[in-house]
N, C-alpha and C positions, 0 to 999 in steps of 0.2 A: 313330658308325656302330660296329658293330661290327667285329670283326674275321674273323669268318667272313664277312660281308658287302663288307668287302676283299679279300678270298683271293677271292672269285666273281668279281669286278670283274678282277681282275691274271686269271681265268681263261679269261672272256668277249672280254681283251682277246688273252688267248694264242691262243686259238681264231679270231678275228676273224684275229690274221697267220695262223695256220695255216691258215685256210678260203681268204684270200683266195690263197697257194700254189699250194693246191690246184686251186681254181678258177680260176685265169690264167695260174700261171708252169710249172706240172708237166708241161701236154701241148704245149709250143709246142716241144720238139724228139723227137717221136714222129713216125716214119715215115709215110709215107703211106697205107700198107697196113696198118698199125695202126691209123687212126684209124677206121674199117670197125669196128672189135670193140664188142661191148656194152660189154663191162669192160676198163677202161683202167687205166692203173696208178695214177691218180690218184682211182679210185673210193671204195676204203674210206677214203685222207684228209680225200675231201669227205663222206663219211656221218662220219667222225669231229668232224671240226671242227663241221657240224651235229648234231650230238649235244651236243656238250659247249657250246657256246653254248647248248642247249636248258636242261641242266640246271643253266650256269651262273646264267642267267636265273630258273627255278625258287628255286635257294637264294636270289639276289638279291634276288626279289618274294614270297615266303613271309613274310606276317604272325610276328613273334616273341610266341614267348607270354609273356604279361604275367605275372610273381606279386606278390602281395600285399607279400612282403619285399622287397630289395634284394639277400639273399644269392644266390650264384650259384648254379646246378644243376647236376644231373650233368654232365659231358657238357662243361661249358663252361670254357673258359682264361682265367683271372684273371691280367690282366698285370702286376701288382702282384705276385703271387708265380711270378713268372714261371723265380726261379731253383731253387725247389720242382719241376721240370719236368728231363726227360731231353734237357736241350739239347745236353751234351755229345754224348750218344751220334747223336742225329741228325744234329748235324754232321760227327760220326765216319764216319758212314754215308754224308753226301753225299761227303766226302774219299776217302772208300773208292770213292764208282762213278767219279768222276772219275777215281782212280788205276786202277780196272778197263779204265776204257774205253781209255787211253794205253797200259795192258800190253795188250792185245789181241794188238798185233802180238807184241810182244818176246818175249812169254811163249807165245804160243800160245792156243786155247782152253780145252787141259786145265789148262795151271799157273794160268794167271789165274784160270778159274773156279773151281777148286780152293781158289785161294787166298783170291779173293774173300768165297767160301762160306763158308770157317774163318775168315778174321778177321772176317767179318761178324758171324757167331755168335759169337765170342769179345768185338767190342765191343756185343751186345748181352745179354752176362752167361753165355752158355754156358762152364763147364769140363770138361765129358764129351767129352773131346777123344778118347779110345779108343772113342768112338762117333760123336760128329762126323768126323771123318774118314774113314772110311768110308762112311758117309755121302755125303759130300762126293764123295767119287771117284765112287762107283756113280750117283749123282745126275747128275754130270756127263758121266760116260763113255755113262751112255745118252741123254743129250738127242746129244752127239757122235753117237753111233750113229742114232739116229730122223735127226737130220738129214741127216748125211754120207751115208750107207749106204740107208735107207728113202727121204726125199724127194731123193737123190741133188743135196743142193745143197752144194758145196766149203766144207768149213770147216775153216782149218789146226789140226789138232791140236798141232803142237808149237813150237818156235821155230825162224823160217827157216835156221837154222844146222846145223839134225838133216835137211833135207828137200832 
């Protein structure tokens, strides 16, 4: 079985677990007054899990185009040449995502998001820091302003020692 089919199978399994959680466990602790609402907190996760399973099944059962020769076509992953791909960058970005999630409380939203954007772009090869840093600051500040002031959702901008 090809790599994309294995990934689709793993994605279907993940969506099934997510769907089980959304359909059977998320609404157990909902107050009785909210049970009459047409939209519950689990509505969007239910939709996402069903759509994820459908997309995974489409990828899993779509017939593979056959070619006359055995040369890989564009866009396919050749596992025998795995070293030619940018695996280090992908692993670096995954490690940076984990670091970002762990640093949100310690550094606050602004510090950790600016750091994530700058270091992520540096991992991907961006070297024009005189453009990168102002763009990261403006984007992070804009997102914080929209979430905090427009939507009214508290988002800690600075570390806890400053507040």
